NUDRENGU-759729 format. One record per residue (C-alpha): residue in three letters; x, y, z. Coordinates in steps of 0.02 Angstrom, whole numbers, plus 50000, padded with zeros to 5 digits. Example, Ala and Ser with C-alpha at 12.3 -4.5 7.8 and 13.67 -1.06 7.14 Angstrom:
2
Ala506154977550390/Ser506844994750357/
END
This chain:
297
Unk495785012250192/Unk494575014350043/Unk492955022050104/Unk491355022350004/Unk489765031750043/Unk488225021250089/Unk487055033449996/Unk485765031450133/Unk485575012750097/Unk486015007850273/Unk484934992250306/Unk485714975350327/Unk484584960350319/Unk485044943350384/Unk483914928750327/Unk483974911650403/Unk484214917350583/Unk483124912750730/Unk483084921350903/Unk482544914851070/Unk482834926351217/Unk484314933251124/Unk485134949351174/Unk484894962151034/Unk486294973051097/Unk487514958851087/Unk486924955050910/Unk487184973250860/Unk488894973350941/Unk489474957850841/Unk488874965650679/Unk489764981950721/Unk491374972550756/Unk491344963150590/Unk491014979550496/Unk492384988350594/Unk491225000150681/Unk490775005550858/Unk489354996450943/Unk488315012450946/Unk488395013350756/Unk487294997650732/Unk485504995450790/Unk484284980650772/Unk482724988250696/Unk481614973450660/Unk481464954650684/Unk480244942750603/Unk480414923750622/Unk481904919450516/Unk482364937250468/Unk483344950750563/Unk483544968650505/Unk484894980650568/Unk485274998650525/Unk487005005650511/Unk487165023350575/Unk488685029350474/Unk488895038050310/Unk490455028850248/Unk491245011450269/Unk492915003650235/Unk492504994250076/Unk493974982450086/Unk493594978650269/Unk491824972450243/Unk492024963450075/Unk491744944450096/Unk491414944950281/Unk489734935750275/Unk490394918550337/Unk491314926950483/Unk489754937050527/Unk488584921950524/Unk489804911350625/Unk489994924550765/Unk488104927050773/Unk487814908350785/Unk488954907850935/Unk487884920251035/Unk486674913251166/Unk484874912451099/Unk485404914250919/Unk485244900550789/Unk485934902450616/Unk485254889450489/Unk486194881950347/Unk486014893150195/Unk485814908850297/Unk486204924550199/Unk486624942850229/Unk486024955550105/Unk485874974750074/Unk485274985249931/Unk486824996249944/Unk488684995849976/Unk488394984950128/Unk487954971050004/Unk489864968549975/Unk489864959050139/Unk489014944050047/Unk490134944649893/Unk491594933049863/Unk493194942449913/Unk493944942449740/Unk492314948149658/Unk492084961449789/Unk493864967949764/Unk493514969249575/Unk491924979449609/Unk492834990549731/Unk494204993749604/Unk492944997749473/Unk492075009949595/Unk493725018049633/Unk494105020649449/Unk492395027949419/Unk492535039849571/Unk494255045649508/Unk493555049149336/Unk492105058949411/Unk493295068649521/Unk494385073549373/Unk492855078749272/Unk492205089249415/Unk493855098049437/Unk493775103949257/Unk492095112849283/Unk492355131249318/Unk491095145349344/Unk491555163649348/Unk490565176449443/Unk490875195149414/Unk490305205549559/Unk489685223249600/Unk488165233749569/Unk489005242249426/Unk489115225749334/Unk487375220449389/Unk486655236549324/Unk487655234849162/Unk488475251549191/Unk490165243449149/Unk490605228749041/Unk491245212549118/Unk492865210149026/Unk493565198449155/Unk492465182949125/Unk492915181848938/Unk494765183348979/Unk494715169749113/Unk493645158448996/Unk494845160348847/Unk496415156648956/Unk495695141549055/Unk494865133348908/Unk496605131948829/Unk497005121248978/Unk495525109548947/Unk494335117249074/Unk492485119649040/Unk492075137749093/Unk490335144449125/Unk489825162649148/Unk488895165249310/Unk487755179649351/Unk488385195849425/Unk488515195149618/Unk487765208749724/Unk488775218549853/Unk488075207049989/Unk489035194950096/Unk487635182650129/Unk487035182449946/Unk488835179849881/Unk489075165049998/Unk487415157549951/Unk487835158649763/Unk489535150249789/Unk488735136849896/Unk487425133749763/Unk488775132249629/Unk489645118949731/Unk488205108849805/Unk486875110349675/Unk487825112049510/Unk489445103049553/Unk490735115149498/Unk492485110949545/Unk493135128749537/Unk492225145149575/Unk493115161249524/Unk492495178549577/Unk493115195449509/Unk492945211149611/Unk492295214649783/Unk493985212449868/Unk494345230749905/Unk494345240950066/Unk492655249350047/Unk491145244050148/Unk490295237149996/Unk491685225249961/Unk491085208750035/Unk491805194049930/Unk493285189950047/Unk492145189850196/Unk490885178350108/Unk492265165850070/Unk492875166450251/Unk491085161850298/Unk491165145950191/Unk492995142150233/Unk493635149550397/Unk495395143250345/Unk495365152250174/Unk497015160650129/Unk496755179950118/Unk498415188650092/Unk498465207550075/Unk498825215949913/Unk498985232949993/Unk498535241150159/Unk497605256850209/Unk497225266550368/Unk495425263050413/Unk494395279150401/Unk495445287650270/Unk494375291750121/Unk493175277650086/Unk494265264550169/Unk493145255350292/Unk494375240950299/Unk496245240250322/Unk496715234350150/Unk496375225349985/Unk496495206249995/Unk496325191749880/Unk495635175349937/Unk495815156349899/Unk494695144749995/Unk493845127949982/Unk492085122950013/Unk491365105349983/Unk492905101049882/Unk492605116049770/Unk494095127849754/Unk493595146449770/Unk494715159849698/Unk494325178249725/Unk495225190349608/Unk495155209149601/Unk494055218449480/Unk495295228249370/Unk495545218749205/Unk497395220849199/Unk497565213449371/Unk496495198649325/Unk497495195649166/Unk499145196449263/Unk498565182149369/Unk497875170349234/Unk499505160649203/Unk499725157849388/Unk497955151849408/Unk498005140549255/Unk499595132549321/Unk498945129949493/Unk497345121949427/Unk498355110749311/Unk499705105449434/Unk498975106849610/Unk497805115749726/Unk498785122449879/Unk497675137149926/Unk498995146350024/Unk500315145449892/Unk499085150549756/Unk498385164949857/Unk500125171349902/Unk500725170249722/Unk499195180049660/Unk499415193249794/Unk501275195149751/Unk500935196249567/Unk499665210249591/Unk500865219249708/Unk502175218949574/Unk500955225349444/Unk500435239749560/Unk502275244049598/Unk502665244249410/Unk501145254949380/Unk501585267749514/Unk503425268149456/Unk502885271949280/Unk501985287449344/
END
């Protein structure tokens, strides 16, 4: 089933229809059946002699299902008690609902064009990446953000368009809001954060992602006993989630750990987006790096 959004253009107008003691609920039910909807999803909102207006209370419709259904709709309405459909009656809408009045072949062509356009838009969106460093030390310019340039250089080799986002504060609500804005307002297909995944109280990036995607994958890189040193949490985690079709990847702050993950990240973005597999592979790569680092000492 190919569904298209109605983009808030939900009115369906029928001209050349006359009512006399007609049952409006029965009319709405017939329209709903032709559109493949429940009766409660259609409501008659206005009637003037010769013109009936209905409102469809759904956000998406099966495009193939409604295309070319005007004759069937007019015939079924004309069979209802108290309803007269004149010769030359027409069904119209300013939005996607207008496909009901198109010839089947023409409507199918339009649907195919819309599908191709939607696919092209989707591919372009998936290529848009924004990187947010995090932490007060980056915000206050106490340390240099070396991660964003490294990520930008690697992903742009894969054809991605990478933007540098502002430094995120150590605040769960603010981090979630900034990621939400990047997705909903600016249309980024991928949001990458660096830092803020540790075990201290100030590290809030993983928690912010879980607020946006409760099913986000958040595997541990290492574990600690809560209360030892500055460890307010039981370990360091990375996170991969999804919000509003935007992929969210939360990497650690150390530059060598970020660089160690870039090939994995580039491959996942190029070939597929399974968040669990990507998160696990990132966590495992960092674990191996930490093991090698400790062994060398």
